[in-house]
Structure formats: C-alpha cells, structure tokens
C-alpha positions in Angstrom: 93.7 206.4 118.8 93.3 210.1 119.9 89.9 210.1 121.5 88.0 213.3 122.0 86.7 214.0 125.5 83.0 213.8 125.7 81.4 216.6 127.7 78.0 216.2 126.0 74.9 215.0 128.0 75.5 211.5 126.7 77.1 209.4 125.6 79.6 210.5 128.1 83.2 209.5 128.9 83.8 205.8 129.4 86.9 204.6 131.3 89.3 202.3 129.7 88.8 199.8 132.5 85.1 199.7 131.8 85.7 199.1 128.1 88.1 196.3 129.0 85.5 194.8 131.3 83.0 194.8 128.4 85.5 193.0 126.1 85.4 189.8 128.1 84.6 186.6 126.3 80.8 185.9 126.2 79.0 183.3 128.2 75.8 181.4 127.7 72.9 183.5 128.8 71.2 180.5 130.4 74.3 179.4 132.2 74.9 179.5 136.0 77.8 182.0 135.4 75.4 184.4 133.7 72.8 183.9 136.4 75.4 184.8 139.0 76.4 187.9 137.0 72.8 189.0 136.5 71.9 188.7 140.2 75.1 190.5 141.2 74.3 193.4 138.9 70.7 193.6 140.1 71.8 193.7 143.7 74.2 196.6 142.9 71.5 198.6 141.1 69.2 198.2 144.1 71.9 199.9 146.2 72.3 202.7 143.8 68.5 203.3 143.8 68.0 202.6 147.5 65.4 200.0 146.9 64.7 196.3 147.8 62.1 196.0 145.0 62.4 194.5 141.5 65.1 195.5 139.0 64.7 194.8 135.3 67.4 194.8 132.7 66.6 195.7 129.1 68.7 195.5 126.0 67.2 198.7 124.5 67.3 202.4 124.8 65.4 204.1 127.5 62.8 205.2 124.9 61.8 201.5 124.7 61.1 201.6 128.5 59.0 204.7 128.0 56.8 202.8 125.7 56.9 199.7 127.9 55.7 201.7 130.9 52.6 203.1 129.2 51.7 199.8 127.5 52.0 197.8 130.7 50.5 200.3 133.2 47.9 202.6 131.7 44.4 201.2 132.2 42.4 204.4 132.4 44.3 207.7 131.4 47.8 209.0 131.7 48.8 212.5 133.0 52.0 213.3 131.1 54.0 216.2 132.7 56.4 217.9 130.4 59.1 220.5 130.7 61.3 219.8 127.7 62.0 217.6 124.7 62.3 214.2 126.4 59.3 214.6 128.7 57.4 215.7 125.6 58.6 212.5 123.8 56.9 210.4 126.6 53.6 212.2 126.1 53.9 211.7 122.3 54.6 207.9 122.8 51.6 207.6 125.1 49.3 209.2 122.5 50.8 207.2 119.6 50.2 203.9 121.5 46.5 204.8 121.5 46.1 205.6 125.2 43.9 208.4 126.6 46.2 211.1 128.0 46.5 214.7 128.9 49.7 216.7 128.7 50.5 219.2 131.5 53.3 221.5 130.2 55.5 224.2 131.6 57.7 226.5 129.7 61.1 225.0 128.8 63.6 225.9 131.4 60.9 225.7 134.2 60.4 222.8 136.5 57.2 220.8 137.0 55.8 221.6 140.5 54.0 219.5 143.1 51.0 221.8 143.1 50.2 221.3 139.4 50.5 217.5 139.9 48.0 217.6 142.8 45.6 219.8 140.8 45.6 217.3 137.9 45.2 214.2 140.1 42.3 215.7 142.1 40.2 215.3 139.0 40.2 211.5 139.5 40.8 211.0 135.8 44.3 209.4 135.9 45.9 206.1 136.9 49.5 206.9 135.7 51.7 209.9 136.0 54.8 210.2 133.7 57.4 212.7 134.5 61.1 213.3 133.9 63.5 213.5 136.9 66.3 215.3 135.0 65.3 217.0 131.7 68.4 216.6 129.5 67.3 219.2 127.0 67.0 222.0 129.4 69.2 221.1 132.4 66.3 221.1 134.8 65.9 218.7 137.7 62.3 218.3 138.8 61.6 218.1 142.6 60.9 214.4 142.7 60.7 213.9 146.4 57.9 216.5 146.7 56.1 215.3 143.6 56.2 211.7 144.8 54.8 212.9 148.1 51.8 214.3 146.2 51.2 211.2 144.1 51.2 209.1 147.3 48.0 210.9 148.3 46.3 209.1 145.3 46.8 205.4 145.9 45.3 204.4 142.5 47.9 206.4 140.6 51.3 205.0 139.6 54.3 207.4 139.5 56.6 206.6 136.5 59.8 208.5 136.2 62.4 208.9 133.5 65.8 209.4 135.2 67.9 208.9 132.0 70.4 211.7 132.8 69.9 211.6 136.6 70.3 208.0 137.7 73.7 207.1 139.2 74.6 210.8 139.3 71.7 212.3 141.4 70.2 210.8 144.5 67.1 208.7 143.9 65.4 207.1 146.9 63.0 204.8 145.2 61.4 203.1 148.2 61.5 206.1 150.5 59.8 208.3 147.9 57.3 205.7 146.9 58.0 205.8 143.2 56.5 203.0 141.0 58.8 203.0 138.0 62.2 204.6 137.3 64.4 203.9 134.4 67.5 205.1 132.7 69.8 204.1 129.8 73.4 203.6 130.7 75.3 206.0 128.4 74.9 209.0 130.8 75.7 209.0 134.5 76.3 205.2 134.4 79.2 206.0 132.1 78.8 203.0 129.7 78.4 202.9 125.9 74.8 203.1 124.8 72.4 200.2 124.0 71.2 199.1 127.4 68.7 200.3 130.1 67.7 199.5 133.7 64.4 199.9 135.5 63.3 199.7 139.1 59.6 198.7 139.4 57.4 198.5 142.5 55.4 195.6 143.6 52.3 197.7 143.1 53.2 198.5 139.5 54.0 194.8 138.7 50.6 193.8 140.1 49.0 196.3 137.6 51.2 194.9 134.8 50.0 191.4 135.6 46.4 192.5 135.1 47.2 194.1 131.7 46.2 192.0 128.6 49.2 190.6 126.7 47.8 192.1 123.5 48.3 195.6 125.0 51.8 194.8 126.4 53.2 193.0 123.4 56.1 190.6 123.8 59.5 192.3 124.0 58.5 194.8 126.7 56.2 192.7 128.8 57.2 193.8 132.3 55.6 190.8 133.9 57.5 188.5 131.7 60.7 190.4 132.4 60.1 190.2 136.1 59.5 186.5 136.0 62.7 185.9 134.1 64.6 188.3 136.4 63.5 186.3 139.5 65.5 183.4 138.0 68.5 185.5 137.1 67.6 185.7 133.5 66.0 187.9 130.8 63.3 186.7 128.4 65.5 187.4 125.4 69.2 187.3 124.8 70.7 190.3 126.7 73.7 192.4 125.8 76.2 190.5 128.0 79.0 193.0 127.5 76.8 195.6 129.2 76.3 193.3 132.1 80.1 193.1 132.4 80.3 196.8 132.2 77.6 197.3 134.8 79.5 194.9 137.1 82.6 197.0 136.7 80.9 200.3 137.3 79.0 199.1 140.3 82.2 198.0 141.9 83.6 201.4 141.3 80.6 203.1 142.7 80.7 201.0 145.8 84.3 201.9 146.3 83.6 205.6 145.8 80.3 205.4 147.8 77.1 206.9 146.4 77.2 210.0 148.6 80.7 210.8 147.4 79.6 210.3 143.9 76.6 212.6 144.3 78.8 215.2 145.9 81.3 215.0 143.0 78.4 215.7 140.6 77.3 218.6 142.8 80.8 220.1 142.8 81.2 219.8 139.0 77.8 221.5 138.5 78.6 224.3 140.9 81.9 224.9 139.1 80.3 224.9 135.7 77.5 227.3 136.7 80.1 229.6 138.2 82.2 229.6 135.1 79.3 230.5 132.8 77.5 233.0 135.0 79.3 236.1 133.8 79.3 235.4 130.0 76.2 233.2 129.6 72.8 232.8 131.3 71.7 229.7 133.1 68.7 228.4 131.2 67.2 226.4 134.1 64.8 228.1 136.5 66.6 229.2 139.7 66.8 226.4 142.3 66.1 223.6 139.8 69.4 223.5 137.8 70.7 220.0 137.2 73.9 218.6 138.8 74.6 216.3 135.7 74.1 218.7 132.7 74.2 222.4 132.6 72.3 224.3 129.9 73.4 227.8 129.1 71.4 230.5 127.4 73.2 233.0 125.1 72.2 236.6 125.9 75.4 238.1 124.3 74.8 236.2 121.1 78.1 234.4 121.1 78.6 232.3 117.9 77.9 229.0 119.7 78.4 226.9 116.6 81.8 228.3 116.1 82.7 227.8 119.8 81.6 224.2 119.7 83.5 223.6 116.4 86.7 225.1 117.9 86.4 223.1 121.0 86.1 220.0 118.9 89.4 220.9 117.2 91.0 221.0 120.6 89.7 217.5 121.4 86.6 218.5 123.6 83.0 217.8 122.6 80.3 220.0 124.1 76.7 220.0 122.9 74.5 222.6 121.2 70.9 223.1 122.2 68.3 220.3 121.6 65.0 220.5 119.9 63.4 224.0 120.2 66.6 225.3 121.8 68.9 224.5 118.9 71.1 227.5 118.1 69.9 229.3 121.3 71.6 227.3 124.0 74.5 225.0 124.6 75.0 222.2 127.2 78.0 220.8 129.1 77.5 217.3 130.5 79.4 216.8 133.8 78.4 213.3 134.8 79.5 209.7 135.1 83.3 209.4 135.6 84.2 213.1 134.9 86.1 214.8 137.6 86.7 218.4 138.7 90.2 218.3 137.3 89.0 217.1 133.9 86.3 219.7 133.9 88.8 222.5 134.6 90.7 221.4 131.6 87.6 221.8 129.4 86.7 225.2 130.9 90.3 226.5 130.4 90.0 225.5 126.7 86.7 227.2 126.3 88.1 230.3 128.0 90.9 230.4 125.4 88.5 229.9 122.5 86.1 232.6 123.7 88.9 235.1 124.2 90.1 234.3 120.7 86.7 234.7 119.2 86.1 238.0 121.1 89.5 239.3 119.9 88.7 238.4 116.3 85.3 240.2 116.6 87.2 243.4 117.7 89.5 243.4 114.6 
C-alpha cells in the first residue's frame, strides 16, 4: 500500500511499529494482564505530564472530555477563554450543556493573555476556567505557565486545559503549574490512530467532581467513576485495548528518546517550517506565540492554496487548508509526533517545486 505522508495537524503519521503493537491479540479487560498494562500506561503518561496525580483513560475523542469537564466541574459559572475554533467549541459545549458561562475572546491568531484571565477572575463570578493550550486552527500556543500562575491566585477556581495538539509534543508541567485538568486525544503528538483520549486531573478537581450530582455528570463521562476504576487498573466501560498497546509502545519510544529531546525535535521542526514560509507566506500566529507542533500560514500573495494542496497530495504529501473561519485564507503544516527534520525537509522540497511550477504557469 502506497501511503501518503500526513503533515496535517492530525491525524498525523503513525509508525509501522506502533501499528503492529496495536494489532496484538486482545485480552480480557478485567484480567490481571490488562490491569498491568493499564497501570504501566498510566505511569508513563504521568512522566510525560510531569505529574504524580490521577490519569484517566477514555475511549472517546477529546471533545467528549471537553463535555466531561464542564459536566463534572462547573458548579457556579464557567469562564471560557477562546482564541480559535477549538476553544470556541468548548465554550459552545458549556452553553449547550446548560451551564452559566461567559466567553472571553481574542482575535484569531492572537493568544489569550494572563492579564485578561486575572481581570475576569477578579469579578468572583467563576469556578472554572477553560482554555486551549495549543489552538490547532490558528497555530497559536497560549502562555500556560503564566496563565496558571494567575489562576492559582483564586483557589476556588479550577483551571481546565485542552492540550489536544500540544500534549506529548510541547512541555506541560501539570503539578508545577498547578493545573487541574488537561486532556488530549492521541492522533496528534501522541502519533496514534484516532479514537482514544487521556486526561490528567488534580486531587482538587476530583474532590469537586465527587460533590457533583450524578444527574449532572451522566454515566459515560463521570470522572469520579473513572477515577475509582482507574485506581484498580480498570476503566468503567470496555476500553479500546489496541490503543493501550499503542500507548505502551509510544511511551517506551518517548522514554528512549527522552522528553526533552522530543520537545527539542518539535522546536527544531517548527523553526525550520517558519523559516521556510517566511518569505512567501505570513505567519498567522501572533509573534512570540507560534506553535511548535503546527504552523499556520497566512496568504498575503494570494497563492492558490487549494491547487498547492492538491498538487502536494499528488506527490504523496498531505497538508491542511485553513479551518473554520480561516478556510481558504490559510494553510497548516503539522510537524508533530514522530515526524523528523529529514522527513520535513522532504515535504518542504516538494512544496518548493510545486510553488515554482505554479508561479511559472502564472507567468505564461
């Protein structure tokens, strides 16, 4: 099978070894063998997130965990901070679930800043903050350490973070920063096929969830129930065991590479991608807040992006157009997971050839 190389912001490239690990024969999810696997994976994820607190495993997309977070943790009112399509989704979910909420938005391409978070929380109206670590639609990374430092000043407020396109590619110091929830699906920097998500949750957030009525939490995404099962090396419902095998394989690879080397590899790929596009395209992200896992380019020279993407597909490389409000106006290159600088250079060389061909055709 001639597989095309995925340089989209997810799903991203999956190694053959990982796919082979996921193809292992299934086991009973109440067996000792499963318990051992579950606890091994949890321990590995704790190392990736620099935490000793609870890890939950969810056979769902990360959008499910967005909903789980607000259903389990909002008792008073949520402050939803948005800077792009996926942070806006979380605000929409909060409202659709019937919770009181206010949305604090910045222009797409801009980052949420600590000052705006402090200003909102000083009102005393909120008990949950939702925010995206790495906004996939815009290629913006929010300053999480600084924002977490602000939220710490308000002990009654829980800080809940979507790190879907950040986790396992960007540093995330869960305990040091004092975050209460962070989650991600596995098809991005974890470099696994989609269909599974992981969450770290603080003791403080679990105590809040324990006080939340079951009718509000529901069954499938009851974080208290998930934590009780997790303490026994289980999940409340049948999990996707292939994803556990895949996570085991990826965690072993990360341990061998080391997390700092992995973070540096992502920095290097981002730096190279930004340098490549700086002359022909514009960086969409606000200066100083560009993501190290996905780069979003604007299009000041009005290049035919659809044509460029189509021609790249014909060469066996998949890059992504703009998302949501940015469709047709931007394009994105995902450089995360198991991609390397050498593989990235291959893509950029192909794009150079395509753009030269397109420019030549325009001059005829």
